[in-house]
N, C-alpha and C positions, 0 to 999 in steps of 0.2 A: 395124503388124501387132497389131490389137487381140485380146485373148482375153477372152472373155466367159464367165462361169460363174454358174449359178442354182442354187439349191437347192429341189427341188421339194418339194411336200407342203403347202404353206399357202396359203390363199385369197390372201393379201397379195401373195404371190410371183406368182400368176396375174394378178392386178391391174397389177402391175409389168412383166410381159413387153411389153406393147406400148411403153411407155416405153423399155425397155431397146433394143428392135429400132430405134426411132427414134434412140436415142443411138448406137447401132453405125453406122446408116446414115449420120448426120450426120458421124460420124469418117472414115467412107470418103470422103465427099464433099470434106473439108475437108482430109485428109491427103495430100500429094503422093506419087506412087509408086502401085505395085499393092498392094492390100490383101489380107490373108490371115488368117483366122482361127485362132487356136491355142486348142485346147480340151485340158484334161486328158482323157484317155481316162477314161470312168466306171469305177469300180472293178466288180467282179463284184456281181450283185444279192444273193447271200449271201456273209457273211464266209467261210463254210466253203470257198467256191470260190476266194477270194482267194489267189493265188500257186501255185495248182493247176499241176502240170505233168503233160502227158500224154506218155510216152515211146513212140513207135511206129516208130522207125526200123527195127527187125528183129523186135519181138515178135508182129505180126501175121502175117507170112510165116512165122515159125518155129511159130506154132500158138497159144500161150496168151492172146494178145490184147494190147491196149495196156496198160501201166503208168501207174497213177495215183500221182501223188507229191503228197503234201500238205504243204505248206511249214509250216503251222501245228502240225503233231504234232512234227516235227523241231526247229524253232526254239524249242518249249517245253522241249527237252532240251539241245540243242547250240549252241554258238555258230556263228555263219555263217563265222568264220575256219576253224574245224575242218574244215569240209566243203569249203570252196571254195578253201583254201589247202593244208592238211596231206593231205587225201584227194585233191583235185584236181579237183573238179567245176566245169566252167567257168561262167562267169556268163551266158554267151550260149546260146539255146537250140540243140540239135544240135550243140554243139561239143566235148561230151565223149567221144563214142563208146562209150557203155556198152552192153555185150553180157552174155549170159550167161555167155560164157567168161571176160570179165575179171572178172565177179563171182565165179566159182569160184576165180580164181587170187588173190582177195583184193583186188584193186582195185575202186574205185568203191563200190557197195553193198555188196559182199562184204568192205569193210575192217571193217565192223561186223557185217554179216549173215553170219556164218560158222557159226553154231551152237555157238560156244564161247564167244565173248566175251560177258561178264556186263554187264547194266546194272541198276542198283538190286537185285543179287542174283539176277538171272534171265538165262538165257541168251538172246541175241538170235536168233531164228530164221534159218536158212540162207537166202540168196538163190539161187536156181536150183541147188540142190543136186539131184545125180542121184537122191537118195532122197527127194526131195520128193513128196509127193502131191499130186493135183489141187487139194484144198482149200487147202493150203499155199501153192501157187503163186498162187491166186486173191487172197490177202491183196494182193499187189501189181498182177497182171495182173486188176484188178477194174472196168475200164471197161464200163458196161453190165451189170453183174451185181449182183443185187440180195442184201443181207445177207451179203456176204463180207468187209466190211471190220471189222477188230476194234474200232476206235475211231470213237466218233460226236462231231462237233464240238461240238454243244450240251452232251452230257454232259461231254466232257472240260474244256471251258472253262467250266464252270458256276460255278465258284469263284474264276475270275481275273478281274481288274478289267476293265471294259468302257470304251472310249473313243469317239471320234467314229466310229469304223468297226470293229467287231470288238473284239478283245482289245487292251488299251493294254499292251504288251509290256514297256514301260519302267517302268510302274506295278506289274506283276507281279513283275518283278526286284527293284526297289526295296523292296516289300512282303515279299520273300521267299517268293512263292507259286511261283516256279520258280528252280532253281539250275542254271546252264548248265555242261555240260562242255566243256573247251576244249583236251583233249589226249587223244591215244589211245596207249595203250602198243604200242610196236612200229613206230609211224607217226610220231607226232608227235616232233619234235626238240626238246629242252630248250631254252627261251629264255630270255634274261635278262628279267628283269620290266621291262615299258614303264614308263618315266619318266612320272608324272602330269603331264598336260597341262591347262592351264586353259582354261575354257570361253571362247570370244570370240564377238564380234558380227560381222556381215558386213553392211555398208551396202546397203540395197537401191537398185537403180537408179532407181526411181521415187521422187520427192519426198513422196509422200503415203503410203508404205508404211514402217511402222517396220522397224527393222534384223532381221536373222535372228539368233537366238540358237543358236549351233552347240556342242553338248557333245562336245568332244573326247575327254573321259574315257570318255563312254559308248559313243561309236562305237569307240574303241579297244578297250574291253573286249569288245565283239561281233566286231569285225573285224580286231584287230590293227592294224598299220600297213600290212602288205604287201597286204591285199586293196583298199585304196583308193589307196595310192601305190606307183608312179608311174602305174599304167596308168589309172586313173579320173581321179585328181586329180594332175597333175604337181608335183612337190616344187620349189615354186616360192615367192617371197616372196609374202606376203598381198597380194591385189588385183592380182597380175601376170596371174592367170588370170581372164578375164572371162566368167564364166558367168552364165546368165541362165535365168528360167522357160521361155523357148522351147526352149532347149537341154535343160533337164531333162525337158520334155514329149517332146522326141525321143529320150530314152532315155539322155542324156549326163549326166555328172556326177551330181548327185543323183538324177536320173532312172534311173541304173543299177539302183537297189534301189527306190526310192519312186515308187509307182505300178505296182510289180510284185509286190513282197513285203512292203517295209516300207510304212508307211501312205501312203494316196493322196495325190497331189500337191494335191488339192482341198481337202484339211484345211489350210486357210491358217494357222490359228493354232498348229498343231503347230511351226512354223518360226518365223513371225512372232507371238509370244505376245501383243504388244499389238495385233495386227491393225491394219488401216489407222487413219490418224489419227482419223478421224470414229468409230471405236470407242472411244474414250476412255471408261473406266468400264465397259465391257462386256468385262472380261478373260475369255477362255477361249470366247468365242462366236464362231462362224463367220459371217460376214456372209452375208445373204441372197442378194447378188449382187456382183459384182466385175467391173470393166472395166478391163483391163490394156493400155494402149497400148505 
C-alpha cells in the first residue's frame, strides 16, 4: 500500500511528477495483492481554517445559525487537557452534545463563558445568556456573517513564531510567547504533578526512514496522561502496539490530533527530525516527495 506525497509550488516538482507516477505504477505491478493509495488529507488552504469546527446540531433550527469554533484562538490560551478532560469536550465530532441549555448550566462552553469568570483580568462573555443581545450571540454563531468575529487570525498570531504550516505552537510556548492555563477553579481537580518523562525514539517501520523523536514531556504538559492513555494509546510496553502512518491517516493514534488540530501529518520532519536517510545534511527541510510502501 504505497503512500505518495508531493509538495506543490516548484517547477522541479512539476518535472518529477511523471517519474513519481511511473514509480507508483511499477510498485502496483510488482507488489502482490490489491494496492491502495494512502494520502494524508491536505490541510486547510489557510492556517486560520485549520482545526476549525462548525457546530450545527441544534443552532440552525434554534435560530442563531451555526457556531464557528477556532482551535487556534483557544489553544493559544489553554491546554488541550483542560478542555477535553476537565470540561469534557469529546475528541470526536458531534459526540459532546453541546446545547444552549447546557452552556447556561455551566457545562461545555459555559464552564468559562459565564460572564463572571475572569481571564487576564477581564470577564469572559456569557455563552447563550438570556440577556445576550444579537451582536453578542454572533461572536460564536458567526458562520457566513461578515465582521462579527472579535479576533483576526493574522493580527492575533502576528508576533507568534511560524513553522511549516501556520503557528509553531511548541516554539511559541518555549519562547514564552504564550502561557497556557491548565486548571479551572471550581471544575478542575487538584492533581499530583506529573513525573518528568524523558523523550524517547520510536523506530520507523521502514528501513530508510529515521526514527521518530517523541517528546513525552511536551505532550504531557499539553494533554496530561489521561487524554492520550488509555483511549488513544493503550498503556502497554513499548513497541507492543504496532501503529503506523496508515493508521495515523485513518485518524487513530497520532492521527487523533495530528492532521486535525496539531500540525499536519505531511510535515514529515516534525516527527522525523532527520528526515529520510537521503536527507542527511538537510535538517529541518521537508522532502519534495516521499513514497511510503
